[in-house]
N, C-alpha and C positions, 0 to 999 in steps of 0.2 A: 816246518814253516816255509822253508825254501820251496818245497815241492808244491805247496798250495799257491805260491806266488808265480811260479814259472809259466803256467798257462796264460796268466794275465800279461806278463812281460812279452810273451810270444804274440799275443793278440795286439798289444799296443805297438809292437815293432814289426807288424805284419810285413813281410818282405815284398809281397806283391804291391801293397799300397804305399809303402814308404821308400822303396827302392826301384823295383822294376818299372812301375807305371810312371813315377816322376822322371826317371832318367830317360826312358824311351819316348815319353811325351815331349820332353825338351828336344830330343834329337829329331823326332818326326815333325815338330813345329819348325825347327831350323831348316830341315831338308826332308820333306816327306818321301823323296825318291830314295834316300839312303845312299846316293852315289858319293856323297862327301864324307861319310863316316862308317858305313857298314864294313868295308874292307879293312879299315883301320882297327875296328873292334875285333874282327876275326884274327888279325895278325898279332894281337896281344898275347895269344896263347903260347905256352912253351911246351905243349904236348901235341904229338902228331902234327908237327909243323909242316910236313910235306902236304898233307891234305888241306890244312888251313891255308897254305900259300896257294894251292891249286884252286880252292874255292874262292879265295879273295881276288884271284885274277879273272874270275868269270864275271858275267853280267850281274852287277850288284844293285840294279834298279828294283826296288821293292814293288811288288804287284799292288795295283790300286786297291784291291779288296782288303788288304792288310790295314789300311788307314781309314777305311770306311767306318762310320760310327754305328754301333749297335748299343742301345741303351746308354748313349752318351759316351761310350768308350770305343777306341779303335778295335777292330775285330782281331787284331793280332794278339790281344791280351786274353789270358785264360782260355786258350784255344782247346776245344774238345777234340780228341782224336780216338779213332776206332782202336779197340784192343787187338793184340796179335792173334790171328787165326791159329797159328801153330801152337801158341801157348794155351789158348782155350782148348784146343784138341788134347794137348798133353795133360791138362788138368782133369779132363774127363776120363782119360785113359789111366790115370794114376790116383785114384781116390784115396789110396793108402798114404799118400804124401800130403793130403790136405789137412789143414787145421780147422776144425769145425767151430764157427763162431756161435754165439748165443742164438738160440732159436733157428739155427741153420741159416742165419743171415736174412730172414724174411718174416713178415707178419702174415703172409699168405699161406693158408693151410695146405692147399693143393701143391704149391711150390715146395713147401717144406717136406711133404710126403714124397715127392719125386726125388728130392735130394737125399732123403733117408734111404730110399731104395738104391740109389746109385752108390751110396756110401756103405752098403752092405748090411744095414740094420735088419733087413728081412731075409737075409741069406744070400748065398753066392749066385744061385740061379736067377733070382729076381734082380740082383745087381748086374749080372751080365746082360739081361734083357734091357734094363734101363740104360746101361752104358751104350748099347747098340742104338737105342732110340735117341739118346742125346747126341751121338755122333752124326746120326742121320739128320737131325734137326739143325745141327751146326752147318752141315754141308748144304742143306736147303736154304737156310736163312743167311748164312755167312756171318762173319764178325760184325758187319755193318748193321745187322738187325738183331744183335745179341743183347741189346740193352734191356734189362729187366727180366731176361729169360731164366728159367730155373737151372738150366745147364751152363750158364755163363758164370764162371767162378772168378772172373776178372772183369771189371767194368771199364767204361771209357776212361781215359786218362785226360788230365788237363796240363797243358804246357803254359808256363807263365807268360812267355812271349814267343810267338812263332812268326818268323819273317821269311817270306817266300819270294823268290825271283824267278825269272824264266829258266834259270839254270840250276838253282839249288834251294834247299830249305834249311834254315838255321833255327834250332830250338834254343831258347834261353831259359835256364832254370835259375831263379834267384833265391838266395838264402841270407838270413841275418842270424837271429838267435835260434830260429827253427832249424832242425836237422833233417837230413835226407831220410825219407821214410818209405815204407812199402805201399801204404794205403791200399793194401789188398788183404782182407781178413783171412782168406783161404790159404795163402802161401806167404808166410811172413819173411822168408829170405829174399823175396823180390825187392830189389832196390828201386826206388822211385825214378832216379835219373836214368838208370839202365832200362827200366820199363819204358820210359819216354823215348829213349834212343831207339829201341826196337820199333815202337809205334811210328816214330818219325821216318824210319827206314821204309816201312810199308807205305806211309803217306807220300813219300817222295817218289816212289815208282822208279822211273828211269833217271830221275834227277840226282845230283849229288846231294849229300845231306851231312849234317853235323849237329852236335849239341855242345853248348858252352855253359859252364857253371859260373855264376857271379856271386861272390860272397864277401864277408867282411874282411878277411885277412888274406885271401888268395890261395889258401892251402887247399890241396886236393884230397878229399876224404875217400875217394873211390879206390878200392884195392882190387888186385887181380881176382881175389877170392869172391868179391862181390859180383863179378861178371859170371863166374862159373856157378855161383849159388843162385843167381837171378835167371839163368838161362839153361835150365836142366834139359830143355828140348833142343838145344844147339849142340853141334859137334865142336870139338876143340878148334877146328879150322874156322867154323862159322863165328865162334866167340872172338877169335883173333881179328876176323874181318870187321865185326861190329865195333870192337874195341878201338879200331883205328879211326873211327868217326867221332870219338869222344875227345873234345879239344881241351879237357882239363878245366882249370878254374882261373879266374881273374878277379882281383878285388874291386869293389865298387870305386874306391879312391883311385886306383890305377886307371880304370876305364874312364872315369870322369876327367881326370887330368889329361889323358891322351886325346879325349874327344872335346875338350874345351868347355867342360862343365865344372862349376865350382862345387865340390862335394859338400861344402859347409852349408849350401843352400837347400840341401835335401832334408825333408822332414824327419825328425828323430823318431816320432811316434805318429800314430794315426790322428792324434789330437792336434798335431802341428800342420796337417794338410790344409792348405788354403782352399776356400770355396771357389769354385770356378764360375 
């Protein structure tokens, strides 16, 4: 009985709709530049405080596009980001590590046949030829044009809230009753937050970057093993470098209290969200 009820609870307490958007809409309404609150939020973390302190001391004025409306919502919410080129390449080169979803993850027959060939269904020689073809297509199109391609075994990711300034990018991942997930059918060890952290690194380019988790109790669910399991294409040194940009977790109540928001005014479920 509990199992059947859990999805309903998760939907009712959707973290994006009942926490991320309400909190950041209040903050953006109070100060759309972020100058009065963004550095305070970043400094709340107790993990990798050196990077947090460095980023908080940078220009914290949020770029205008983040607060521009798209379909009635600021563009900073549910921001779509290109998948990692390096990970797309690793997935193609290591078909033996892939977990094949139902119907090879597609309703398209041609796409399904290409994936079968890459996965060795028709023998090693066909597999090698198809792997070379997939790598060539990845190089030609790049990760930016990988959406919907048969050789793309990880899709675009979505960050709950992405705030960008002239100096840095901060990704916010919000959770309530929902747990961190991989959201990638082909490689289940891939952690959602670490996946987003890697994508934000590429998105940031030469800018500084970080990811902060906001959840109910402020506990940090990410283990060292999650980084190594999620980044099989990284060296130990690269994993350590990326790990340094994860700021850990802050509870919603802690953040609200520090930023002058009454946490008791936040909607408990999607049914409590007032019409705008």
